[in-house]
All heavy atoms as TSV, in Angstrom:
chain	resi	resn	atom	element	x	y	z
A	1	MET	N	N	-52.582	89.334	-10.778
A	1	MET	CA	C	-51.851	88.214	-10.282
A	1	MET	C	C	-50.405	88.690	-10.271
A	1	MET	O	O	-49.785	89.475	-11.095
A	1	MET	CB	C	-51.982	87.086	-11.312
A	1	MET	CG	C	-51.226	85.800	-10.869
A	1	MET	SD	S	-51.557	84.523	-12.066
A	1	MET	CE	C	-51.786	83.273	-10.876
A	2	SER	N	N	-49.705	88.181	-9.364
A	2	SER	CA	C	-48.328	88.666	-9.136
A	2	SER	C	C	-47.353	87.909	-9.979
A	2	SER	O	O	-47.729	86.905	-10.705
A	2	SER	CB	C	-47.748	88.254	-7.804
A	2	SER	OG	O	-47.809	86.907	-7.461
A	3	GLN	N	N	-46.214	88.401	-10.279
A	3	GLN	CA	C	-45.264	87.945	-11.304
A	3	GLN	C	C	-44.347	86.963	-10.531
A	3	GLN	O	O	-44.071	87.091	-9.444
A	3	GLN	CB	C	-44.471	89.026	-11.819
A	3	GLN	CG	C	-45.226	90.140	-12.633
A	3	GLN	CD	C	-45.883	89.393	-13.818
A	3	GLN	OE1	O	-45.192	88.645	-14.604
A	3	GLN	NE2	N	-47.166	89.706	-14.123
A	4	PRO	N	N	-43.711	86.001	-11.381
A	4	PRO	CA	C	-42.597	85.106	-10.847
A	4	PRO	C	C	-41.534	85.935	-10.243
A	4	PRO	O	O	-41.230	87.057	-10.618
A	4	PRO	CB	C	-42.220	84.356	-12.067
A	4	PRO	CG	C	-43.366	84.380	-12.896
A	4	PRO	CD	C	-43.982	85.757	-12.757
A	5	ILE	N	N	-40.782	85.467	-9.296
A	5	ILE	CA	C	-39.654	85.972	-8.598
A	5	ILE	C	C	-38.459	85.213	-8.853
A	5	ILE	O	O	-38.088	84.267	-8.142
A	5	ILE	CB	C	-39.977	86.123	-7.071
A	5	ILE	CG1	C	-41.387	86.761	-6.773
A	5	ILE	CG2	C	-38.898	86.985	-6.370
A	5	ILE	CD1	C	-41.756	86.781	-5.422
A	6	PRO	N	N	-37.749	85.619	-9.971
A	6	PRO	CA	C	-36.612	84.772	-10.364
A	6	PRO	C	C	-35.635	84.452	-9.316
A	6	PRO	O	O	-34.988	83.366	-9.326
A	6	PRO	CB	C	-36.001	85.647	-11.497
A	6	PRO	CG	C	-37.046	86.522	-11.944
A	6	PRO	CD	C	-37.843	86.756	-10.747
A	7	GLY	N	N	-35.114	85.306	-8.443
A	7	GLY	CA	C	-34.038	85.001	-7.520
A	7	GLY	C	C	-34.496	84.628	-6.199
A	7	GLY	O	O	-33.597	84.248	-5.390
A	8	LYS	N	N	-35.789	84.236	-5.962
A	8	LYS	CA	C	-36.202	83.670	-4.738
A	8	LYS	C	C	-35.755	82.385	-4.490
A	8	LYS	O	O	-35.760	81.544	-5.312
A	8	LYS	CB	C	-37.748	83.807	-4.695
A	8	LYS	CG	C	-38.272	83.585	-3.182
A	8	LYS	CD	C	-39.612	84.149	-3.038
A	8	LYS	CE	C	-40.046	83.926	-1.630
A	8	LYS	NZ	N	-41.295	84.499	-1.268
A	9	SER	N	N	-35.279	82.136	-3.193
A	9	SER	CA	C	-34.644	80.793	-2.818
A	9	SER	C	C	-35.260	80.231	-1.624
A	9	SER	O	O	-34.853	79.087	-1.229
A	9	SER	CB	C	-33.180	80.881	-2.742
A	9	SER	OG	O	-32.745	81.774	-1.713
A	10	SER	N	N	-36.080	81.037	-0.792
A	10	SER	CA	C	-36.721	80.469	0.397
A	10	SER	C	C	-38.003	81.021	0.587
A	10	SER	O	O	-38.135	82.173	0.093
A	10	SER	CB	C	-35.705	80.687	1.632
A	10	SER	OG	O	-35.707	82.030	1.982
A	11	TRP	N	N	-38.968	80.329	1.224
A	11	TRP	CA	C	-40.266	80.813	1.347
A	11	TRP	C	C	-40.701	80.622	2.966
A	11	TRP	O	O	-41.470	79.735	3.128
A	11	TRP	CB	C	-41.270	79.918	0.508
A	11	TRP	CG	C	-40.938	80.188	-0.965
A	11	TRP	CD1	C	-41.807	80.995	-1.616
A	11	TRP	CD2	C	-40.075	79.742	-1.823
A	11	TRP	NE1	N	-41.373	81.098	-2.859
A	11	TRP	CE2	C	-40.278	80.276	-2.889
A	11	TRP	CE3	C	-38.925	78.945	-1.631
A	11	TRP	CZ2	C	-39.420	79.945	-4.157
A	11	TRP	CZ3	C	-38.127	78.687	-2.745
A	11	TRP	CH2	C	-38.371	79.190	-4.049
A	12	PRO	N	N	-40.098	81.506	3.942
A	12	PRO	CA	C	-40.485	81.245	5.225
A	12	PRO	C	C	-42.032	81.648	5.566
A	12	PRO	O	O	-42.530	81.192	6.492
A	12	PRO	CB	C	-39.633	82.297	5.943
A	12	PRO	CG	C	-39.113	83.234	4.804
A	12	PRO	CD	C	-39.248	82.493	3.602
A	13	GLU	N	N	-42.595	82.500	4.617
A	13	GLU	CA	C	-43.952	82.812	4.753
A	13	GLU	C	C	-44.941	81.629	4.658
A	13	GLU	O	O	-46.143	81.709	4.970
A	13	GLU	CB	C	-44.302	83.959	3.838
A	13	GLU	CG	C	-44.379	83.612	2.373
A	13	GLU	CD	C	-42.986	83.605	1.637
A	13	GLU	OE1	O	-41.983	83.640	2.330
A	13	GLU	OE2	O	-43.048	83.450	0.454
A	14	LEU	N	N	-44.540	80.460	4.107
A	14	LEU	CA	C	-45.184	79.371	3.892
A	14	LEU	C	C	-45.356	78.289	5.027
A	14	LEU	O	O	-46.168	77.408	4.961
A	14	LEU	CB	C	-44.881	78.579	2.497
A	14	LEU	CG	C	-45.003	79.449	1.293
A	14	LEU	CD1	C	-44.511	78.633	0.078
A	14	LEU	CD2	C	-46.519	80.004	1.111
A	15	VAL	N	N	-44.535	78.542	6.142
A	15	VAL	CA	C	-44.639	77.722	7.226
A	15	VAL	C	C	-46.067	77.882	7.874
A	15	VAL	O	O	-46.521	78.962	8.019
A	15	VAL	CB	C	-43.513	78.025	8.297
A	15	VAL	CG1	C	-43.732	77.119	9.566
A	15	VAL	CG2	C	-42.166	77.708	7.648
A	16	GLY	N	N	-46.661	76.658	8.155
A	16	GLY	CA	C	-48.160	76.820	8.598
A	16	GLY	C	C	-49.189	76.841	7.793
A	16	GLY	O	O	-50.311	76.784	7.979
A	17	VAL	N	N	-48.786	76.686	6.301
A	17	VAL	CA	C	-49.779	76.704	5.318
A	17	VAL	C	C	-49.973	75.255	4.796
A	17	VAL	O	O	-48.955	74.503	4.892
A	17	VAL	CB	C	-49.169	77.638	4.074
A	17	VAL	CG1	C	-50.095	77.442	2.872
A	17	VAL	CG2	C	-49.100	79.075	4.575
A	18	LEU	N	N	-51.025	74.882	4.104
A	18	LEU	CA	C	-51.227	73.703	3.494
A	18	LEU	C	C	-50.123	73.390	2.483
A	18	LEU	O	O	-49.866	74.335	1.703
A	18	LEU	CB	C	-52.543	73.633	2.896
A	18	LEU	CG	C	-53.727	73.257	3.730
A	18	LEU	CD1	C	-55.105	73.426	2.937
A	18	LEU	CD2	C	-53.682	71.761	4.364
A	19	GLY	N	N	-49.630	72.200	2.484
A	19	GLY	CA	C	-48.683	71.746	1.510
A	19	GLY	C	C	-48.965	72.021	0.155
A	19	GLY	O	O	-48.054	72.580	-0.705
A	20	THR	N	N	-50.130	71.739	-0.256
A	20	THR	CA	C	-50.489	71.958	-1.643
A	20	THR	C	C	-50.526	73.384	-2.098
A	20	THR	O	O	-50.098	73.771	-3.140
A	20	THR	CB	C	-51.930	71.322	-2.023
A	20	THR	OG1	O	-52.802	71.807	-0.984
A	20	THR	CG2	C	-51.927	69.864	-1.837
A	21	LEU	N	N	-50.986	74.289	-1.125
A	21	LEU	CA	C	-50.891	75.597	-1.398
A	21	LEU	C	C	-49.509	76.131	-1.494
A	21	LEU	O	O	-49.258	77.046	-2.305
A	21	LEU	CB	C	-51.742	76.389	-0.345
A	21	LEU	CG	C	-53.297	76.197	-0.396
A	21	LEU	CD1	C	-53.935	76.910	0.861
A	21	LEU	CD2	C	-53.909	76.453	-1.723
A	22	ALA	N	N	-48.676	75.628	-0.658
A	22	ALA	CA	C	-47.277	76.053	-0.614
A	22	ALA	C	C	-46.604	75.627	-1.926
A	22	ALA	O	O	-45.916	76.495	-2.553
A	22	ALA	CB	C	-46.592	75.427	0.608
A	23	ALA	N	N	-46.966	74.442	-2.333
A	23	ALA	CA	C	-46.295	73.972	-3.651
A	23	ALA	C	C	-46.593	74.904	-4.741
A	23	ALA	O	O	-45.838	75.263	-5.668
A	23	ALA	CB	C	-46.632	72.485	-3.897
A	24	THR	N	N	-48.037	75.195	-4.865
A	24	THR	CA	C	-48.500	76.098	-5.917
A	24	THR	C	C	-47.831	77.476	-5.955
A	24	THR	O	O	-47.403	77.968	-6.937
A	24	THR	CB	C	-50.044	76.188	-5.794
A	24	THR	OG1	O	-50.583	74.981	-5.822
A	24	THR	CG2	C	-50.575	77.148	-6.882
A	25	ALA	N	N	-47.667	78.013	-4.661
A	25	ALA	CA	C	-47.030	79.332	-4.508
A	25	ALA	C	C	-45.549	79.363	-4.999
A	25	ALA	O	O	-45.180	80.203	-5.664
A	25	ALA	CB	C	-47.176	79.792	-3.075
A	26	ILE	N	N	-44.823	78.260	-4.677
A	26	ILE	CA	C	-43.391	78.097	-4.983
A	26	ILE	C	C	-43.365	77.873	-6.534
A	26	ILE	O	O	-42.571	78.626	-7.215
A	26	ILE	CB	C	-42.712	76.856	-4.305
A	26	ILE	CG1	C	-42.714	77.262	-2.693
A	26	ILE	CG2	C	-41.428	76.707	-4.780
A	26	ILE	CD1	C	-42.435	76.045	-1.964
A	27	ALA	N	N	-44.223	77.062	-7.097
A	27	ALA	CA	C	-44.107	76.904	-8.568
A	27	ALA	C	C	-44.493	78.216	-9.249
A	27	ALA	O	O	-43.932	78.375	-10.391
A	27	ALA	CB	C	-45.076	75.846	-8.871
A	28	HIS	N	N	-45.269	78.958	-8.767
A	28	HIS	CA	C	-45.640	80.341	-9.404
A	28	HIS	C	C	-44.451	81.135	-9.266
A	28	HIS	O	O	-44.025	81.865	-10.273
A	28	HIS	CB	C	-46.720	80.928	-8.707
A	28	HIS	CG	C	-47.091	82.350	-9.294
A	28	HIS	ND1	N	-46.518	83.471	-8.699
A	28	HIS	CD2	C	-47.736	82.731	-10.434
A	28	HIS	CE1	C	-46.881	84.517	-9.393
A	28	HIS	NE2	N	-47.773	84.023	-10.371
A	29	ASP	N	N	-43.759	81.257	-7.993
A	29	ASP	CA	C	-42.643	82.216	-7.764
A	29	ASP	C	C	-41.464	81.833	-8.731
A	29	ASP	O	O	-40.680	82.498	-9.208
A	29	ASP	CB	C	-42.237	82.221	-6.432
A	29	ASP	CG	C	-43.188	82.960	-5.535
A	29	ASP	OD1	O	-44.161	83.722	-6.072
A	29	ASP	OD2	O	-43.027	82.907	-4.279
A	30	ARG	N	N	-41.190	80.351	-8.873
A	30	ARG	CA	C	-39.940	79.893	-9.419
A	30	ARG	C	C	-40.556	78.718	-10.317
A	30	ARG	O	O	-40.288	77.487	-10.013
A	30	ARG	CB	C	-39.037	79.369	-8.389
A	30	ARG	CG	C	-38.297	80.474	-7.653
A	30	ARG	CD	C	-37.361	81.186	-8.501
A	30	ARG	NE	N	-36.371	80.531	-9.104
A	30	ARG	CZ	C	-35.131	80.144	-8.665
A	30	ARG	NH1	N	-34.878	80.545	-7.503
A	30	ARG	NH2	N	-34.326	79.537	-9.291
A	31	PRO	N	N	-41.057	79.006	-11.564
A	31	PRO	CA	C	-41.445	78.008	-12.509
A	31	PRO	C	C	-40.125	77.019	-12.931
A	31	PRO	O	O	-40.477	76.029	-13.604
A	31	PRO	CB	C	-42.160	78.767	-13.541
A	31	PRO	CG	C	-41.712	80.075	-13.538
A	31	PRO	CD	C	-41.273	80.321	-12.097
A	32	ASP	N	N	-39.040	77.444	-12.663
A	32	ASP	CA	C	-37.832	76.806	-13.205
A	32	ASP	C	C	-37.438	75.676	-12.168
A	32	ASP	O	O	-36.476	75.026	-12.515
A	32	ASP	CB	C	-36.779	77.729	-13.489
A	32	ASP	CG	C	-36.328	78.580	-12.172
A	32	ASP	OD1	O	-37.196	78.961	-11.402
A	32	ASP	OD2	O	-35.166	78.762	-11.901
A	33	VAL	N	N	-38.215	75.408	-11.016
A	33	VAL	CA	C	-37.712	74.453	-10.133
A	33	VAL	C	C	-38.780	73.427	-9.940
A	33	VAL	O	O	-39.946	73.758	-10.140
A	33	VAL	CB	C	-37.394	75.098	-8.667
A	33	VAL	CG1	C	-36.265	76.051	-8.833
A	33	VAL	CG2	C	-38.564	75.671	-8.027
A	34	ALA	N	N	-38.418	72.133	-9.556
A	34	ALA	CA	C	-39.352	71.163	-9.169
A	34	ALA	C	C	-39.701	71.197	-7.671
A	34	ALA	O	O	-38.788	71.368	-6.867
A	34	ALA	CB	C	-38.718	69.829	-9.618
A	35	VAL	N	N	-40.990	71.054	-7.375
A	35	VAL	CA	C	-41.356	71.132	-5.944
A	35	VAL	C	C	-41.721	69.701	-5.605
A	35	VAL	O	O	-42.510	69.094	-6.203
A	35	VAL	CB	C	-42.616	72.028	-5.832
A	35	VAL	CG1	C	-42.933	72.138	-4.298
A	35	VAL	CG2	C	-42.265	73.410	-6.296
A	36	GLU	N	N	-41.153	69.299	-4.436
A	36	GLU	CA	C	-41.520	68.076	-3.927
A	36	GLU	C	C	-42.092	68.249	-2.577
A	36	GLU	O	O	-41.602	68.730	-1.623
A	36	GLU	CB	C	-40.202	67.258	-3.639
A	36	GLU	CG	C	-39.359	66.815	-4.933
A	36	GLU	CD	C	-38.148	66.095	-4.531
A	36	GLU	OE1	O	-37.722	65.839	-3.347
A	36	GLU	OE2	O	-37.330	65.824	-5.494
A	37	VAL	N	N	-43.285	67.677	-2.352
A	37	VAL	CA	C	-44.056	67.793	-1.097
A	37	VAL	C	C	-43.818	66.401	-0.344
A	37	VAL	O	O	-44.124	65.359	-0.785
A	37	VAL	CB	C	-45.558	67.992	-1.212
A	37	VAL	CG1	C	-46.163	68.062	0.141
A	37	VAL	CG2	C	-45.809	69.319	-2.013
A	38	LEU	N	N	-43.172	66.490	0.852
A	38	LEU	CA	C	-42.895	65.293	1.546
A	38	LEU	C	C	-43.491	65.079	2.916
A	38	LEU	O	O	-43.330	65.961	3.799
A	38	LEU	CB	C	-41.287	65.269	1.704
A	38	LEU	CG	C	-40.422	65.343	0.399
A	38	LEU	CD1	C	-38.972	65.692	0.649
A	38	LEU	CD2	C	-40.661	64.027	-0.337
A	39	PRO	N	N	-44.217	64.094	3.053
A	39	PRO	CA	C	-44.911	63.736	4.434
A	39	PRO	C	C	-43.839	63.351	5.383
A	39	PRO	O	O	-42.698	62.888	5.050
A	39	PRO	CB	C	-45.882	62.744	4.053
A	39	PRO	CG	C	-45.547	62.052	2.876
A	39	PRO	CD	C	-44.678	63.135	2.122
A	40	PRO	N	N	-44.172	63.190	6.704
A	40	PRO	CA	C	-43.282	62.759	7.720
A	40	PRO	C	C	-42.745	61.326	7.441
A	40	PRO	O	O	-43.443	60.499	7.004
A	40	PRO	CB	C	-44.141	62.583	8.932
A	40	PRO	CG	C	-45.281	63.605	8.727
A	40	PRO	CD	C	-45.369	63.569	7.133
A	41	GLY	N	N	-41.485	61.125	7.665
A	41	GLY	CA	C	-40.861	59.873	7.490
A	41	GLY	C	C	-40.557	59.401	6.061
A	41	GLY	O	O	-39.979	58.380	5.737
A	42	SER	N	N	-40.636	60.500	5.114
A	42	SER	CA	C	-40.252	60.163	3.610
A	42	SER	C	C	-38.870	60.006	3.544
A	42	SER	O	O	-38.019	60.822	4.055
A	42	SER	CB	C	-40.709	61.235	2.786
A	42	SER	OG	O	-42.181	61.411	2.725
A	43	PRO	N	N	-38.369	58.995	2.897
A	43	PRO	CA	C	-36.917	58.882	2.557
A	43	PRO	C	C	-36.360	59.893	1.650
A	43	PRO	O	O	-37.027	60.246	0.686
A	43	PRO	CB	C	-36.792	57.391	2.030
A	43	PRO	CG	C	-38.147	57.292	1.316
A	43	PRO	CD	C	-39.227	58.037	2.256
A	44	ILE	N	N	-35.325	60.578	2.060
A	44	ILE	CA	C	-34.681	61.568	1.173
A	44	ILE	C	C	-33.145	61.399	1.094
A	44	ILE	O	O	-32.576	60.813	1.945
A	44	ILE	CB	C	-35.008	63.021	1.656
A	44	ILE	CG1	C	-34.370	63.185	3.145
A	44	ILE	CG2	C	-36.445	63.350	1.717
A	44	ILE	CD1	C	-34.239	64.631	3.631
A	45	ILE	N	N	-32.638	61.716	-0.041
A	45	ILE	CA	C	-31.212	61.688	-0.331
A	45	ILE	C	C	-30.627	63.049	0.030
A	45	ILE	O	O	-31.160	64.097	-0.434
A	45	ILE	CB	C	-30.812	61.343	-1.772
A	45	ILE	CG1	C	-31.520	59.937	-2.048
A	45	ILE	CG2	C	-29.489	61.378	-2.042
A	45	ILE	CD1	C	-31.439	59.533	-3.572
A	46	PRO	N	N	-29.732	63.116	1.010
A	46	PRO	CA	C	-29.256	64.455	1.408
A	46	PRO	C	C	-28.263	65.009	0.578
A	46	PRO	O	O	-27.128	65.326	0.783
A	46	PRO	CB	C	-28.488	64.125	2.823
A	46	PRO	CG	C	-28.129	62.755	2.522
A	46	PRO	CD	C	-29.151	62.049	1.752
A	47	ASP	N	N	-28.790	65.357	-0.778
A	47	ASP	CA	C	-27.868	66.030	-1.710
A	47	ASP	C	C	-28.414	67.476	-1.985
A	47	ASP	O	O	-29.507	67.788	-1.587
A	47	ASP	CB	C	-27.940	65.147	-3.026
A	47	ASP	CG	C	-29.338	65.104	-3.656
A	47	ASP	OD1	O	-30.205	65.293	-2.910
A	47	ASP	OD2	O	-29.359	64.861	-4.885
A	48	TYR	N	N	-27.672	68.280	-2.587
A	48	TYR	CA	C	-28.093	69.595	-3.088
A	48	TYR	C	C	-28.490	69.528	-4.557
A	48	TYR	O	O	-27.792	69.008	-5.376
A	48	TYR	CB	C	-26.927	70.518	-2.819
A	48	TYR	CG	C	-27.338	72.051	-3.111
A	48	TYR	CD1	C	-28.125	72.802	-2.360
A	48	TYR	CD2	C	-27.060	72.438	-4.480
A	48	TYR	CE1	C	-28.515	74.007	-2.712
A	48	TYR	CE2	C	-27.438	73.758	-4.809
A	48	TYR	CZ	C	-28.169	74.521	-3.897
A	48	TYR	OH	O	-28.587	75.781	-4.277
A	49	ASN	N	N	-29.577	70.092	-4.829
A	49	ASN	CA	C	-30.157	70.297	-6.155
A	49	ASN	C	C	-30.644	71.635	-6.434
A	49	ASN	O	O	-31.689	71.940	-5.833
A	49	ASN	CB	C	-31.124	69.231	-6.411
A	49	ASN	CG	C	-31.679	69.201	-7.829
A	49	ASN	OD1	O	-31.477	70.184	-8.531
A	49	ASN	ND2	N	-32.360	68.129	-8.235
A	50	PRO	N	N	-30.000	72.420	-7.179
A	50	PRO	CA	C	-30.382	73.880	-7.373
A	50	PRO	C	C	-31.636	73.886	-8.147
A	50	PRO	O	O	-32.177	75.190	-8.205
A	50	PRO	CB	C	-29.199	74.463	-8.124
A	50	PRO	CG	C	-28.538	73.479	-8.760
A	50	PRO	CD	C	-28.762	72.179	-7.923
A	51	THR	N	N	-32.279	73.020	-8.577
A	51	THR	CA	C	-33.481	72.990	-9.255
A	51	THR	C	C	-34.671	72.331	-8.601
A	51	THR	O	O	-35.656	71.943	-9.210
A	51	THR	CB	C	-33.287	72.393	-10.694
A	51	THR	OG1	O	-33.110	70.950	-10.656
A	51	THR	CG2	C	-32.357	73.116	-11.495
A	52	ARG	N	N	-34.402	72.301	-7.175
A	52	ARG	CA	C	-35.541	71.444	-6.345
A	52	ARG	C	C	-35.832	72.332	-5.221
A	52	ARG	O	O	-35.032	72.811	-4.618
A	52	ARG	CB	C	-35.036	70.078	-6.085
A	52	ARG	CG	C	-35.940	69.377	-5.060
A	52	ARG	CD	C	-35.269	68.117	-4.590
A	52	ARG	NE	N	-34.100	68.374	-3.865
A	52	ARG	CZ	C	-33.102	67.549	-3.736
A	52	ARG	NH1	N	-32.969	66.487	-4.484
A	52	ARG	NH2	N	-31.991	67.850	-3.123
A	53	VAL	N	N	-37.136	72.172	-4.694
A	53	VAL	CA	C	-37.496	72.798	-3.507
A	53	VAL	C	C	-38.259	71.642	-2.776
A	53	VAL	O	O	-39.236	71.091	-3.378
A	53	VAL	CB	C	-38.389	73.960	-3.544
A	53	VAL	CG1	C	-38.932	74.440	-2.313
A	53	VAL	CG2	C	-37.798	75.123	-4.271
A	54	ARG	N	N	-37.852	71.206	-1.556
A	54	ARG	CA	C	-38.554	70.320	-0.822
A	54	ARG	C	C	-39.551	70.910	0.156
A	54	ARG	O	O	-39.111	71.851	0.793
A	54	ARG	CB	C	-37.694	69.391	-0.032
A	54	ARG	CG	C	-36.851	68.426	-0.978
A	54	ARG	CD	C	-35.841	67.532	-0.228
A	54	ARG	NE	N	-35.391	66.479	-1.026
A	54	ARG	CZ	C	-34.195	66.096	-0.879
A	54	ARG	NH1	N	-33.446	66.310	0.215
A	54	ARG	NH2	N	-33.840	64.991	-1.707
A	55	VAL	N	N	-40.689	70.557	0.219
A	55	VAL	CA	C	-41.656	71.043	1.144
A	55	VAL	C	C	-42.066	69.937	2.217
A	55	VAL	O	O	-42.710	68.939	1.760
A	55	VAL	CB	C	-42.989	71.602	0.426
A	55	VAL	CG1	C	-44.063	72.064	1.434
A	55	VAL	CG2	C	-42.717	72.665	-0.500
A	56	PHE	N	N	-41.707	70.082	3.427
A	56	PHE	CA	C	-41.872	69.171	4.435
A	56	PHE	C	C	-43.218	69.460	5.174
A	56	PHE	O	O	-43.379	70.524	5.587
A	56	PHE	CB	C	-40.811	69.039	5.476
A	56	PHE	CG	C	-39.446	68.539	4.915
A	56	PHE	CD1	C	-38.542	69.613	4.378
A	56	PHE	CD2	C	-39.152	67.255	4.760
A	56	PHE	CE1	C	-37.369	69.063	3.804
A	56	PHE	CE2	C	-37.934	66.864	4.142
A	56	PHE	CZ	C	-37.079	67.766	3.713
A	57	ILE	N	N	-44.092	68.502	5.253
A	57	ILE	CA	C	-45.376	68.720	5.902
A	57	ILE	C	C	-45.563	67.733	7.059
A	57	ILE	O	O	-44.969	66.611	7.161
A	57	ILE	CB	C	-46.539	68.526	4.862
A	57	ILE	CG1	C	-46.478	67.048	4.210
A	57	ILE	CG2	C	-46.448	69.520	3.731
A	57	ILE	CD1	C	-47.721	66.690	3.307
A	58	ASP	N	N	-46.580	68.052	7.900
A	58	ASP	CA	C	-46.810	67.115	8.949
A	58	ASP	C	C	-48.051	66.229	8.600
A	58	ASP	O	O	-48.416	66.189	7.340
A	58	ASP	CB	C	-47.134	67.858	10.248
A	58	ASP	CG	C	-48.349	68.772	10.144
A	58	ASP	OD1	O	-49.169	68.609	9.177
A	58	ASP	OD2	O	-48.425	69.614	11.070
A	59	ASN	N	N	-48.519	65.361	9.560
A	59	ASN	CA	C	-49.613	64.476	9.188
A	59	ASN	C	C	-50.924	65.225	8.933
A	59	ASN	O	O	-51.905	64.617	8.322
A	59	ASN	CB	C	-49.882	63.618	10.401
A	59	ASN	CG	C	-48.776	62.636	10.518
A	59	ASN	OD1	O	-48.141	62.091	9.679
A	59	ASN	ND2	N	-48.452	62.254	11.784
A	60	ASN	N	N	-50.983	66.544	9.064
A	60	ASN	CA	C	-52.143	67.348	8.611
A	60	ASN	C	C	-51.977	68.046	7.411
A	60	ASN	O	O	-52.776	68.895	7.013
A	60	ASN	CB	C	-52.573	68.225	9.859
A	60	ASN	CG	C	-52.874	67.536	11.177
A	60	ASN	OD1	O	-53.754	66.612	11.029
A	60	ASN	ND2	N	-52.450	67.980	12.251
A	61	ALA	N	N	-50.780	67.679	6.687
A	61	ALA	CA	C	-50.498	68.430	5.398
A	61	ALA	C	C	-50.177	69.816	5.565
A	61	ALA	O	O	-50.286	70.654	4.665
A	61	ALA	CB	C	-51.533	68.251	4.465
A	62	ILE	N	N	-49.588	70.189	6.873
A	62	ILE	CA	C	-49.173	71.607	7.080
A	62	ILE	C	C	-47.596	71.665	6.983
A	62	ILE	O	O	-47.026	70.755	7.383
A	62	ILE	CB	C	-49.594	72.038	8.435
A	62	ILE	CG1	C	-51.104	71.985	8.687
A	62	ILE	CG2	C	-49.147	73.523	8.791
A	62	ILE	CD1	C	-51.963	72.882	7.683
A	63	VAL	N	N	-47.125	72.724	6.303
A	63	VAL	CA	C	-45.746	72.881	6.159
A	63	VAL	C	C	-45.113	73.128	7.522
A	63	VAL	O	O	-45.539	73.958	8.232
A	63	VAL	CB	C	-45.423	73.990	5.191
A	63	VAL	CG1	C	-43.942	74.414	5.013
A	63	VAL	CG2	C	-46.103	73.778	3.820
A	64	THR	N	N	-44.050	72.421	7.717
A	64	THR	CA	C	-43.364	72.461	9.073
A	64	THR	C	C	-41.935	73.096	9.070
A	64	THR	O	O	-41.541	73.437	10.026
A	64	THR	CB	C	-43.229	71.046	9.601
A	64	THR	OG1	O	-42.443	70.231	8.675
A	64	THR	CG2	C	-44.542	70.315	9.821
A	65	GLN	N	N	-41.311	73.241	7.964
A	65	GLN	CA	C	-40.114	73.923	7.822
A	65	GLN	C	C	-40.059	74.929	6.608
A	65	GLN	O	O	-40.896	74.708	5.702
A	65	GLN	CB	C	-39.023	72.824	7.449
A	65	GLN	CG	C	-38.817	71.773	8.501
A	65	GLN	CD	C	-37.722	70.708	8.045
A	65	GLN	OE1	O	-36.847	71.076	7.400
A	65	GLN	NE2	N	-37.906	69.455	8.537
A	66	THR	N	N	-39.246	75.813	6.649
A	66	THR	CA	C	-39.160	76.728	5.581
A	66	THR	C	C	-38.663	76.070	4.281
A	66	THR	O	O	-37.674	75.459	4.345
A	66	THR	CB	C	-38.180	77.952	5.974
A	66	THR	OG1	O	-38.679	78.680	7.072
A	66	THR	CG2	C	-37.980	78.886	4.840
A	67	PRO	N	N	-39.432	76.127	3.335
A	67	PRO	CA	C	-38.984	75.470	1.967
A	67	PRO	C	C	-37.867	76.390	1.473
A	67	PRO	O	O	-37.975	77.565	1.402
A	67	PRO	CB	C	-40.268	75.664	1.150
A	67	PRO	CG	C	-41.408	75.778	2.090
A	67	PRO	CD	C	-40.848	76.526	3.153
A	68	VAL	N	N	-36.779	75.642	0.942
A	68	VAL	CA	C	-35.564	76.226	0.435
A	68	VAL	C	C	-35.203	75.484	-0.835
A	68	VAL	O	O	-35.525	74.373	-1.018
A	68	VAL	CB	C	-34.450	76.476	1.403
A	68	VAL	CG1	C	-34.927	77.260	2.573
A	68	VAL	CG2	C	-34.107	75.031	1.724
A	69	ILE	N	N	-34.421	76.288	-1.764
A	69	ILE	CA	C	-33.828	75.621	-2.953
A	69	ILE	C	C	-32.833	74.794	-2.415
A	69	ILE	O	O	-32.101	75.044	-1.442
A	69	ILE	CB	C	-33.275	76.731	-3.766
A	69	ILE	CG1	C	-34.319	77.729	-4.342
A	69	ILE	CG2	C	-32.381	76.033	-4.888
A	69	ILE	CD1	C	-34.939	77.204	-5.630
A	70	GLY	N	N	-32.815	73.607	-3.010
A	70	GLY	CA	C	-31.669	72.662	-2.668
A	70	GLY	C	C	-32.270	71.194	-2.602
A	70	GLY	O	O	-31.661	70.262	-2.631
């Protein structure tokens, strides 16, 4: 099994992956951040949070944007 990646801040390789699998991968890489999986139309506050990663998914639960810290 791979080790966590402390400085990682974006996951472009997860675009096109199921949201649940993406959330699991991010939590493994960065156990110090909270992962939020957000379906289309979810209300969000446009703030920056260095301990959060938002995973935006489509109606088929597929990641549509690169997940990033913030």
